[in-house]
All heavy atoms as TSV, in Angstrom:
chain	resi	resn	atom	element	x	y	z
A	1	MET	N	N	25.739	-11.785	-81.327
A	1	MET	CA	C	26.768	-12.799	-81.053
A	1	MET	C	C	26.177	-13.841	-80.085
A	1	MET	O	O	25.582	-13.477	-79.098
A	1	MET	CB	C	27.996	-12.131	-80.420
A	1	MET	CG	C	29.246	-12.819	-80.857
A	1	MET	SD	S	30.863	-12.222	-80.256
A	1	MET	CE	C	30.664	-10.619	-79.630
A	2	ASP	N	N	26.385	-15.106	-80.427
A	2	ASP	CA	C	25.832	-16.109	-79.520
A	2	ASP	C	C	26.784	-16.393	-78.359
A	2	ASP	O	O	27.929	-15.954	-78.352
A	2	ASP	CB	C	25.428	-17.389	-80.266
A	2	ASP	CG	C	26.605	-18.109	-80.887
A	2	ASP	OD1	O	27.760	-17.768	-80.549
A	2	ASP	OD2	O	26.389	-19.019	-81.707
A	3	ASP	N	N	26.277	-17.116	-77.357
A	3	ASP	CA	C	27.033	-17.330	-76.124
A	3	ASP	C	C	28.353	-18.055	-76.331
A	3	ASP	O	O	29.343	-17.746	-75.666
A	3	ASP	CB	C	26.176	-18.100	-75.111
A	3	ASP	CG	C	25.082	-17.215	-74.530
A	3	ASP	OD1	O	25.168	-15.984	-74.702
A	3	ASP	OD2	O	24.156	-17.750	-73.900
A	4	SER	N	N	28.390	-19.023	-77.257
A	4	SER	CA	C	29.633	-19.767	-77.454
A	4	SER	C	C	30.739	-18.866	-78.002
A	4	SER	O	O	31.900	-18.997	-77.627
A	4	SER	CB	C	29.419	-20.987	-78.362
A	4	SER	OG	O	29.110	-20.571	-79.678
A	5	LEU	N	N	30.363	-17.921	-78.863
A	5	LEU	CA	C	31.361	-16.984	-79.377
A	5	LEU	C	C	31.829	-16.030	-78.285
A	5	LEU	O	O	33.014	-15.721	-78.190
A	5	LEU	CB	C	30.794	-16.179	-80.551
A	5	LEU	CG	C	30.757	-16.890	-81.901
A	5	LEU	CD1	C	30.101	-16.004	-82.942
A	5	LEU	CD2	C	32.154	-17.276	-82.349
A	6	LYS	N	N	30.897	-15.555	-77.470
A	6	LYS	CA	C	31.267	-14.667	-76.366
A	6	LYS	C	C	32.206	-15.383	-75.411
A	6	LYS	O	O	33.178	-14.805	-74.937
A	6	LYS	CB	C	30.017	-14.211	-75.603
A	6	LYS	CG	C	29.236	-13.145	-76.309
A	6	LYS	CD	C	28.045	-12.723	-75.480
A	6	LYS	CE	C	27.196	-11.704	-76.195
A	6	LYS	NZ	N	25.972	-11.415	-75.444
A	7	GLU	N	N	31.909	-16.653	-75.149
A	7	GLU	CA	C	32.744	-17.440	-74.251
A	7	GLU	C	C	34.139	-17.638	-74.848
A	7	GLU	O	O	35.142	-17.509	-74.167
A	7	GLU	CB	C	32.076	-18.798	-73.998
A	7	GLU	CG	C	32.597	-19.507	-72.778
A	7	GLU	CD	C	31.795	-20.757	-72.467
A	7	GLU	OE1	O	30.572	-20.651	-72.293
A	7	GLU	OE2	O	32.420	-21.832	-72.407
A	8	LYS	N	N	34.173	-17.930	-76.140
A	8	LYS	CA	C	35.457	-18.118	-76.821
A	8	LYS	C	C	36.283	-16.836	-76.761
A	8	LYS	O	O	37.471	-16.866	-76.467
A	8	LYS	CB	C	35.213	-18.537	-78.272
A	8	LYS	CG	C	36.440	-18.890	-79.031
A	8	LYS	CD	C	36.315	-20.288	-79.602
A	8	LYS	CE	C	37.529	-20.663	-80.409
A	8	LYS	NZ	N	38.417	-21.538	-79.672
A	9	LEU	N	N	35.637	-15.713	-77.032
A	9	LEU	CA	C	36.307	-14.415	-76.984
A	9	LEU	C	C	36.841	-14.146	-75.574
A	9	LEU	O	O	37.981	-13.710	-75.400
A	9	LEU	CB	C	35.341	-13.305	-77.414
A	9	LEU	CG	C	35.935	-11.908	-77.533
A	9	LEU	CD1	C	37.009	-11.878	-78.610
A	9	LEU	CD2	C	34.839	-10.902	-77.861
A	10	SER	N	N	36.025	-14.451	-74.579
A	10	SER	CA	C	36.424	-14.263	-73.186
A	10	SER	C	C	37.648	-15.128	-72.868
A	10	SER	O	O	38.591	-14.667	-72.222
A	10	SER	CB	C	35.260	-14.626	-72.267
A	10	SER	OG	O	35.680	-14.630	-70.930
A	11	ASP	N	N	37.631	-16.380	-73.316
A	11	ASP	CA	C	38.767	-17.284	-73.092
A	11	ASP	C	C	40.028	-16.752	-73.754
A	11	ASP	O	O	41.111	-16.778	-73.173
A	11	ASP	CB	C	38.463	-18.684	-73.634
A	11	ASP	CG	C	37.462	-19.435	-72.778
A	11	ASP	OD1	O	37.161	-18.966	-71.653
A	11	ASP	OD2	O	36.976	-20.496	-73.224
A	12	ILE	N	N	39.884	-16.270	-74.973
A	12	ILE	CA	C	41.041	-15.740	-75.707
A	12	ILE	C	C	41.615	-14.526	-74.983
A	12	ILE	O	O	42.828	-14.410	-74.813
A	12	ILE	CB	C	40.654	-15.385	-77.162
A	12	ILE	CG1	C	40.374	-16.674	-77.944
A	12	ILE	CG2	C	41.758	-14.589	-77.833
A	12	ILE	CD1	C	39.774	-16.446	-79.308
A	13	LYS	N	N	40.740	-13.632	-74.541
A	13	LYS	CA	C	41.201	-12.449	-73.819
A	13	LYS	C	C	41.912	-12.843	-72.531
A	13	LYS	O	O	42.920	-12.249	-72.165
A	13	LYS	CB	C	40.037	-11.515	-73.514
A	13	LYS	CG	C	39.565	-10.741	-74.720
A	13	LYS	CD	C	38.432	-9.812	-74.359
A	13	LYS	CE	C	37.980	-8.990	-75.548
A	13	LYS	NZ	N	36.833	-8.148	-75.197
A	14	LYS	N	N	41.382	-13.855	-71.847
A	14	LYS	CA	C	41.989	-14.310	-70.601
A	14	LYS	C	C	43.378	-14.895	-70.876
A	14	LYS	O	O	44.333	-14.605	-70.170
A	14	LYS	CB	C	41.084	-15.356	-69.932
A	14	LYS	CG	C	41.490	-15.682	-68.512
A	14	LYS	CD	C	40.403	-16.400	-67.749
A	14	LYS	CE	C	40.147	-17.776	-68.316
A	14	LYS	NZ	N	39.166	-18.550	-67.549
A	15	GLU	N	N	43.477	-15.712	-71.930
A	15	GLU	CA	C	44.776	-16.291	-72.295
A	15	GLU	C	C	45.777	-15.203	-72.651
A	15	GLU	O	O	46.947	-15.270	-72.279
A	15	GLU	CB	C	44.619	-17.254	-73.479
A	15	GLU	CG	C	44.085	-18.604	-73.096
A	15	GLU	CD	C	43.945	-19.530	-74.283
A	15	GLU	OE1	O	44.753	-19.418	-75.234
A	15	GLU	OE2	O	43.035	-20.361	-74.260
A	16	LEU	N	N	45.315	-14.209	-73.375
A	16	LEU	CA	C	46.171	-13.097	-73.776
A	16	LEU	C	C	46.698	-12.371	-72.548
A	16	LEU	O	O	47.886	-12.063	-72.450
A	16	LEU	CB	C	45.361	-12.143	-74.660
A	16	LEU	CG	C	46.124	-11.275	-75.639
A	16	LEU	CD1	C	46.810	-12.141	-76.680
A	16	LEU	CD2	C	45.167	-10.307	-76.310
A	17	SER	N	N	45.805	-12.122	-71.594
A	17	SER	CA	C	46.170	-11.441	-70.367
A	17	SER	C	C	47.197	-12.253	-69.580
A	17	SER	O	O	48.184	-11.715	-69.084
A	17	SER	CB	C	44.917	-11.207	-69.536
A	17	SER	OG	O	45.258	-10.683	-68.283
A	18	GLU	N	N	46.957	-13.565	-69.483
A	18	GLU	CA	C	47.896	-14.428	-68.766
A	18	GLU	C	C	49.251	-14.470	-69.455
A	18	GLU	O	O	50.296	-14.444	-68.799
A	18	GLU	CB	C	47.317	-15.838	-68.632
A	18	GLU	CG	C	46.188	-15.914	-67.624
A	18	GLU	CD	C	45.456	-17.246	-67.649
A	18	GLU	OE1	O	45.897	-18.185	-68.344
A	18	GLU	OE2	O	44.423	-17.343	-66.960
A	19	ALA	N	N	49.232	-14.521	-70.785
A	19	ALA	CA	C	50.481	-14.532	-71.546
A	19	ALA	C	C	51.256	-13.240	-71.326
A	19	ALA	O	O	52.473	-13.252	-71.163
A	19	ALA	CB	C	50.196	-14.735	-73.030
A	20	GLN	N	N	50.534	-12.126	-71.286
A	20	GLN	CA	C	51.155	-10.821	-71.049
A	20	GLN	C	C	51.811	-10.793	-69.672
A	20	GLN	O	O	52.957	-10.366	-69.529
A	20	GLN	CB	C	50.086	-9.723	-71.161
A	20	GLN	CG	C	50.585	-8.324	-70.902
A	20	GLN	CD	C	51.404	-7.763	-72.045
A	20	GLN	OE1	O	51.322	-8.252	-73.166
A	20	GLN	NE2	N	52.198	-6.755	-71.771
A	21	LYS	N	N	51.103	-11.268	-68.653
A	21	LYS	CA	C	51.647	-11.284	-67.296
A	21	LYS	C	C	52.880	-12.174	-67.228
A	21	LYS	O	O	53.881	-11.826	-66.588
A	21	LYS	CB	C	50.601	-11.800	-66.304
A	21	LYS	CG	C	49.510	-10.794	-66.031
A	21	LYS	CD	C	48.477	-11.386	-65.082
A	21	LYS	CE	C	47.264	-10.482	-64.963
A	21	LYS	NZ	N	46.120	-11.178	-64.388
A	22	LYS	N	N	52.816	-13.316	-67.889
A	22	LYS	CA	C	53.939	-14.256	-67.902
A	22	LYS	C	C	55.157	-13.600	-68.560
A	22	LYS	O	O	56.271	-13.703	-68.069
A	22	LYS	CB	C	53.523	-15.512	-68.674
A	22	LYS	CG	C	54.358	-16.721	-68.400
A	22	LYS	CD	C	53.747	-17.921	-69.108
A	22	LYS	CE	C	54.441	-19.200	-68.713
A	22	LYS	NZ	N	53.873	-20.360	-69.388
A	23	ARG	N	N	54.901	-12.908	-69.674
A	23	ARG	CA	C	55.981	-12.253	-70.400
A	23	ARG	C	C	56.622	-11.165	-69.539
A	23	ARG	O	O	57.849	-11.027	-69.508
A	23	ARG	CB	C	55.415	-11.650	-71.691
A	23	ARG	CG	C	56.464	-11.274	-72.711
A	23	ARG	CD	C	55.821	-10.896	-74.013
A	23	ARG	NE	N	54.923	-9.771	-73.848
A	23	ARG	CZ	C	55.271	-8.500	-74.097
A	23	ARG	NH1	N	56.476	-8.210	-74.499
A	23	ARG	NH2	N	54.397	-7.533	-73.914
A	24	GLU	N	N	55.788	-10.399	-68.827
A	24	GLU	CA	C	56.320	-9.347	-67.962
A	24	GLU	C	C	57.143	-9.940	-66.826
A	24	GLU	O	O	58.189	-9.400	-66.463
A	24	GLU	CB	C	55.178	-8.492	-67.409
A	24	GLU	CG	C	54.567	-7.586	-68.460
A	24	GLU	CD	C	53.286	-6.920	-67.992
A	24	GLU	OE1	O	52.862	-7.123	-66.841
A	24	GLU	OE2	O	52.691	-6.182	-68.808
A	25	ALA	N	N	56.689	-11.061	-66.285
A	25	ALA	CA	C	57.437	-11.718	-65.211
A	25	ALA	C	C	58.775	-12.229	-65.737
A	25	ALA	O	O	59.807	-12.098	-65.072
A	25	ALA	CB	C	56.626	-12.869	-64.617
A	26	GLU	N	N	58.766	-12.799	-66.944
A	26	GLU	CA	C	60.008	-13.281	-67.556
A	26	GLU	C	C	60.972	-12.124	-67.793
A	26	GLU	O	O	62.167	-12.242	-67.557
A	26	GLU	CB	C	59.714	-13.982	-68.893
A	26	GLU	CG	C	59.037	-15.322	-68.757
A	26	GLU	CD	C	59.907	-16.364	-68.083
A	26	GLU	OE1	O	61.120	-16.416	-68.366
A	26	GLU	OE2	O	59.372	-17.129	-67.262
A	27	GLU	N	N	60.444	-11.010	-68.268
A	27	GLU	CA	C	61.266	-9.823	-68.525
A	27	GLU	C	C	61.902	-9.323	-67.232
A	27	GLU	O	O	63.083	-8.994	-67.192
A	27	GLU	CB	C	60.385	-8.729	-69.153
A	27	GLU	CG	C	61.127	-7.456	-69.496
A	27	GLU	CD	C	62.156	-7.602	-70.589
A	27	GLU	OE1	O	62.070	-8.561	-71.385
A	27	GLU	OE2	O	63.067	-6.759	-70.637
A	28	LYS	N	N	61.108	-9.296	-66.160
A	28	LYS	CA	C	61.610	-8.852	-64.860
A	28	LYS	C	C	62.719	-9.792	-64.384
A	28	LYS	O	O	63.751	-9.350	-63.895
A	28	LYS	CB	C	60.455	-8.846	-63.852
A	28	LYS	CG	C	60.647	-7.886	-62.704
A	28	LYS	CD	C	59.491	-7.947	-61.735
A	28	LYS	CE	C	58.284	-7.174	-62.207
A	28	LYS	NZ	N	57.215	-7.135	-61.191
A	29	LYS	N	N	62.511	-11.092	-64.554
A	29	LYS	CA	C	63.488	-12.091	-64.138
A	29	LYS	C	C	64.785	-11.936	-64.941
A	29	LYS	O	O	65.878	-11.995	-64.397
A	29	LYS	CB	C	62.895	-13.495	-64.367
A	29	LYS	CG	C	63.633	-14.598	-63.630
A	29	LYS	CD	C	63.154	-15.975	-64.041
A	29	LYS	CE	C	61.750	-16.295	-63.610
A	29	LYS	NZ	N	61.358	-17.669	-63.988
A	30	ARG	N	N	64.638	-11.695	-66.251
A	30	ARG	CA	C	65.805	-11.534	-67.123
A	30	ARG	C	C	66.604	-10.295	-66.726
A	30	ARG	O	O	67.832	-10.334	-66.646
A	30	ARG	CB	C	65.337	-11.416	-68.585
A	30	ARG	CG	C	66.475	-11.404	-69.581
A	30	ARG	CD	C	65.980	-11.257	-71.000
A	30	ARG	NE	N	65.326	-9.976	-71.231
A	30	ARG	CZ	C	65.989	-8.821	-71.437
A	30	ARG	NH1	N	67.298	-8.800	-71.441
A	30	ARG	NH2	N	65.323	-7.707	-71.627
A	31	ARG	N	N	65.879	-9.192	-66.457
A	31	ARG	CA	C	66.559	-7.963	-66.061
A	31	ARG	C	C	67.316	-8.158	-64.755
A	31	ARG	O	O	68.440	-7.676	-64.604
A	31	ARG	CB	C	65.550	-6.820	-65.932
A	31	ARG	CG	C	65.828	-5.724	-66.944
A	31	ARG	CD	C	64.869	-4.571	-66.800
A	31	ARG	NE	N	63.653	-4.814	-67.558
A	31	ARG	CZ	C	62.423	-4.641	-67.106
A	31	ARG	NH1	N	62.213	-4.199	-65.887
A	31	ARG	NH2	N	61.385	-4.901	-67.851
A	32	LYS	N	N	66.699	-8.868	-63.822
A	32	LYS	CA	C	67.343	-9.114	-62.535
A	32	LYS	C	C	68.605	-9.961	-62.734
A	32	LYS	O	O	69.647	-9.683	-62.144
A	32	LYS	CB	C	66.364	-9.826	-61.597
A	32	LYS	CG	C	66.899	-10.000	-60.202
A	32	LYS	CD	C	65.878	-10.648	-59.292
A	32	LYS	CE	C	66.461	-10.823	-57.905
A	32	LYS	NZ	N	65.642	-11.673	-57.062
A	33	ALA	N	N	68.510	-10.968	-63.588
A	33	ALA	CA	C	69.668	-11.823	-63.864
A	33	ALA	C	C	70.791	-11.014	-64.515
A	33	ALA	O	O	71.963	-11.193	-64.183
A	33	ALA	CB	C	69.262	-12.989	-64.769
A	34	GLU	N	N	70.434	-10.110	-65.429
A	34	GLU	CA	C	71.454	-9.260	-66.064
A	34	GLU	C	C	72.147	-8.379	-65.036
A	34	GLU	O	O	73.364	-8.219	-65.072
A	34	GLU	CB	C	70.822	-8.400	-67.155
A	34	GLU	CG	C	70.504	-9.152	-68.416
A	34	GLU	CD	C	69.826	-8.270	-69.459
A	34	GLU	OE1	O	69.515	-7.102	-69.161
A	34	GLU	OE2	O	69.617	-8.770	-70.567
A	35	GLU	N	N	71.357	-7.805	-64.124
A	35	GLU	CA	C	71.932	-6.966	-63.079
A	35	GLU	C	C	72.887	-7.775	-62.205
A	35	GLU	O	O	73.977	-7.307	-61.881
A	35	GLU	CB	C	70.826	-6.355	-62.208
A	35	GLU	CG	C	70.080	-5.232	-62.877
A	35	GLU	CD	C	70.973	-4.067	-63.245
A	35	GLU	OE1	O	71.755	-3.618	-62.393
A	35	GLU	OE2	O	70.892	-3.620	-64.412
A	36	GLU	N	N	72.473	-8.983	-61.836
A	36	GLU	CA	C	73.332	-9.833	-61.010
A	36	GLU	C	C	74.613	-10.186	-61.744
A	36	GLU	O	O	75.689	-10.205	-61.154
A	36	GLU	CB	C	72.583	-11.106	-60.597
A	36	GLU	CG	C	71.521	-10.837	-59.549
A	36	GLU	CD	C	70.727	-12.080	-59.189
A	36	GLU	OE1	O	71.031	-13.177	-59.706
A	36	GLU	OE2	O	69.789	-11.950	-58.394
A	37	ALA	N	N	74.493	-10.460	-63.048
A	37	ALA	CA	C	75.678	-10.794	-63.843
A	37	ALA	C	C	76.647	-9.618	-63.894
A	37	ALA	O	O	77.846	-9.786	-63.711
A	37	ALA	CB	C	75.267	-11.214	-65.254
A	38	LYS	N	N	76.112	-8.414	-64.129
A	38	LYS	CA	C	76.969	-7.220	-64.173
A	38	LYS	C	C	77.649	-7.006	-62.830
A	38	LYS	O	O	78.843	-6.726	-62.767
A	38	LYS	CB	C	76.147	-5.985	-64.531
A	38	LYS	CG	C	75.766	-5.909	-65.978
A	38	LYS	CD	C	74.936	-4.666	-66.230
A	38	LYS	CE	C	74.331	-4.676	-67.612
A	38	LYS	NZ	N	73.315	-3.624	-67.757
A	39	SER	N	N	76.881	-7.146	-61.776
A	39	SER	CA	C	77.407	-6.958	-60.433
A	39	SER	C	C	78.517	-7.976	-60.165
A	39	SER	O	O	79.573	-7.648	-59.633
A	39	SER	CB	C	76.273	-7.117	-59.419
A	39	SER	OG	O	76.788	-7.189	-58.122
A	40	PHE	N	N	78.263	-9.223	-60.552
A	40	PHE	CA	C	79.246	-10.284	-60.345
A	40	PHE	C	C	80.512	-10.015	-61.152
A	40	PHE	O	O	81.626	-10.171	-60.645
A	40	PHE	CB	C	78.632	-11.635	-60.748
A	40	PHE	CG	C	79.500	-12.808	-60.423
A	40	PHE	CD1	C	79.684	-13.210	-59.110
A	40	PHE	CD2	C	80.140	-13.505	-61.436
A	40	PHE	CE1	C	80.490	-14.292	-58.810
A	40	PHE	CE2	C	80.950	-14.582	-61.134
A	40	PHE	CZ	C	81.119	-14.980	-59.816
A	41	GLU	N	N	80.339	-9.555	-62.405
A	41	GLU	CA	C	81.511	-9.240	-63.239
A	41	GLU	C	C	82.345	-8.138	-62.613
A	41	GLU	O	O	83.577	-8.217	-62.588
A	41	GLU	CB	C	81.057	-8.808	-64.638
A	41	GLU	CG	C	80.640	-9.957	-65.520
A	41	GLU	CD	C	80.082	-9.489	-66.861
A	41	GLU	OE1	O	80.024	-8.263	-67.115
A	41	GLU	OE2	O	79.699	-10.369	-67.647
A	42	ARG	N	N	81.678	-7.107	-62.095
A	42	ARG	CA	C	82.417	-6.016	-61.443
A	42	ARG	C	C	83.180	-6.539	-60.233
A	42	ARG	O	O	84.326	-6.161	-59.999
A	42	ARG	CB	C	81.456	-4.901	-61.031
A	42	ARG	CG	C	81.029	-4.021	-62.183
A	42	ARG	CD	C	80.354	-2.757	-61.701
A	42	ARG	NE	N	79.099	-3.024	-61.023
A	42	ARG	CZ	C	77.898	-3.008	-61.598
A	42	ARG	NH1	N	77.795	-2.737	-62.881
A	42	ARG	NH2	N	76.813	-3.258	-60.897
A	43	MET	N	N	82.522	-7.409	-59.484
A	43	MET	CA	C	83.160	-7.983	-58.299
A	43	MET	C	C	84.390	-8.794	-58.709
A	43	MET	O	O	85.443	-8.693	-58.093
A	43	MET	CB	C	82.148	-8.878	-57.569
A	43	MET	CG	C	82.527	-9.208	-56.153
A	43	MET	SD	S	81.196	-10.114	-55.334
A	43	MET	CE	C	81.329	-11.698	-56.139
A	44	MET	N	N	84.246	-9.578	-59.772
A	44	MET	CA	C	85.365	-10.393	-60.245
A	44	MET	C	C	86.503	-9.503	-60.733
A	44	MET	O	O	87.669	-9.775	-60.482
A	44	MET	CB	C	84.922	-11.323	-61.384
A	44	MET	CG	C	83.980	-12.424	-60.944
A	44	MET	SD	S	84.698	-13.537	-59.713
A	44	MET	CE	C	85.825	-14.453	-60.743
A	45	GLN	N	N	86.165	-8.423	-61.423
A	45	GLN	CA	C	87.201	-7.508	-61.900
A	45	GLN	C	C	87.916	-6.868	-60.719
A	45	GLN	O	O	89.140	-6.730	-60.733
A	45	GLN	CB	C	86.600	-6.427	-62.799
A	45	GLN	CG	C	86.215	-6.954	-64.164
A	45	GLN	CD	C	85.476	-5.928	-64.996
A	45	GLN	OE1	O	85.000	-4.918	-64.484
A	45	GLN	NE2	N	85.356	-6.204	-66.284
A	46	ALA	N	N	87.162	-6.517	-59.704
A	46	ALA	CA	C	87.758	-5.919	-58.512
A	46	ALA	C	C	88.685	-6.930	-57.843
A	46	ALA	O	O	89.785	-6.585	-57.421
A	46	ALA	CB	C	86.669	-5.471	-57.540
A	47	GLU	N	N	88.250	-8.164	-57.761
A	47	GLU	CA	C	89.101	-9.217	-57.184
A	47	GLU	C	C	90.367	-9.377	-58.001
A	47	GLU	O	O	91.448	-9.517	-57.464
A	47	GLU	CB	C	88.345	-10.552	-57.152
A	47	GLU	CG	C	87.336	-10.657	-56.033
A	47	GLU	CD	C	87.971	-10.606	-54.662
A	47	GLU	OE1	O	88.963	-11.339	-54.421
A	47	GLU	OE2	O	87.491	-9.838	-53.812
A	48	GLY	N	N	90.211	-9.364	-59.326
A	48	GLY	CA	C	91.361	-9.513	-60.225
A	48	GLY	C	C	92.370	-8.411	-60.021
A	48	GLY	O	O	93.569	-8.658	-59.952
A	49	THR	N	N	91.925	-7.164	-59.882
A	49	THR	CA	C	92.857	-6.065	-59.695
A	49	THR	C	C	93.498	-6.135	-58.321
A	49	THR	O	O	94.663	-5.803	-58.167
A	49	THR	CB	C	92.167	-4.693	-59.894
A	49	THR	OG1	O	91.051	-4.610	-59.017
A	49	THR	CG2	C	91.726	-4.497	-61.316
A	50	LYS	N	N	92.754	-6.611	-57.323
A	50	LYS	CA	C	93.349	-6.760	-55.976
A	50	LYS	C	C	94.487	-7.764	-56.020
A	50	LYS	O	O	95.532	-7.548	-55.446
A	50	LYS	CB	C	92.297	-7.288	-54.991
A	50	LYS	CG	C	91.436	-6.215	-54.367
A	50	LYS	CD	C	90.581	-6.836	-53.279
A	50	LYS	CE	C	89.288	-6.107	-53.105
A	50	LYS	NZ	N	88.312	-6.857	-52.339
A	51	ARG	N	N	94.251	-8.884	-56.721
A	51	ARG	CA	C	95.276	-9.923	-56.806
A	51	ARG	C	C	96.525	-9.410	-57.490
A	51	ARG	O	O	97.636	-9.748	-57.113
A	51	ARG	CB	C	94.734	-11.135	-57.559
A	51	ARG	CG	C	93.834	-11.974	-56.701
A	51	ARG	CD	C	93.678	-13.373	-57.218
A	51	ARG	NE	N	92.521	-13.983	-56.603
A	51	ARG	CZ	C	91.363	-14.200	-57.202
A	51	ARG	NH1	N	91.215	-13.890	-58.465
A	51	ARG	NH2	N	90.371	-14.743	-56.543
A	52	MET	N	N	96.342	-8.577	-58.522
A	52	MET	CA	C	97.498	-8.046	-59.242
A	52	MET	C	C	98.313	-7.113	-58.361
A	52	MET	O	O	99.522	-7.028	-58.513
A	52	MET	CB	C	97.037	-7.302	-60.497
A	52	MET	CG	C	96.587	-8.210	-61.598
A	52	MET	SD	S	96.019	-7.224	-62.989
A	52	MET	CE	C	94.876	-8.344	-63.756
A	53	ASP	N	N	97.665	-6.429	-57.442
A	53	ASP	CA	C	98.368	-5.517	-56.555
A	53	ASP	C	C	99.260	-6.262	-55.558
A	53	ASP	O	O	100.287	-5.743	-55.153
A	53	ASP	CB	C	97.377	-4.631	-55.776
A	53	ASP	CG	C	96.649	-3.666	-56.715
A	53	ASP	OD1	O	97.146	-3.463	-57.847
A	53	ASP	OD2	O	95.614	-3.139	-56.303
A	54	HIS	N	N	98.847	-7.452	-55.194
A	54	HIS	CA	C	99.617	-8.185	-54.153
A	54	HIS	C	C	100.830	-8.848	-54.698
A	54	HIS	O	O	100.951	-9.398	-55.683
A	54	HIS	CB	C	98.716	-9.224	-53.477
A	54	HIS	CG	C	97.697	-8.562	-52.599
A	54	HIS	ND1	N	98.006	-8.022	-51.376
A	54	HIS	CD2	C	96.377	-8.346	-52.799
A	54	HIS	CE1	C	96.901	-7.520	-50.851
A	54	HIS	NE2	N	95.906	-7.697	-51.690
């Protein structure tokens, strides 16, 4: 294999690795947002039931 092919392969592997890291970060961010949404919904439901009691 000549150097230009090795370099191309190296670049592709690096891009793949970066894409993987980006995807994992996005997944983590999405999961955190889902947790916050669930937490917020529970809080709103709790507020709603408190209001009905008064």
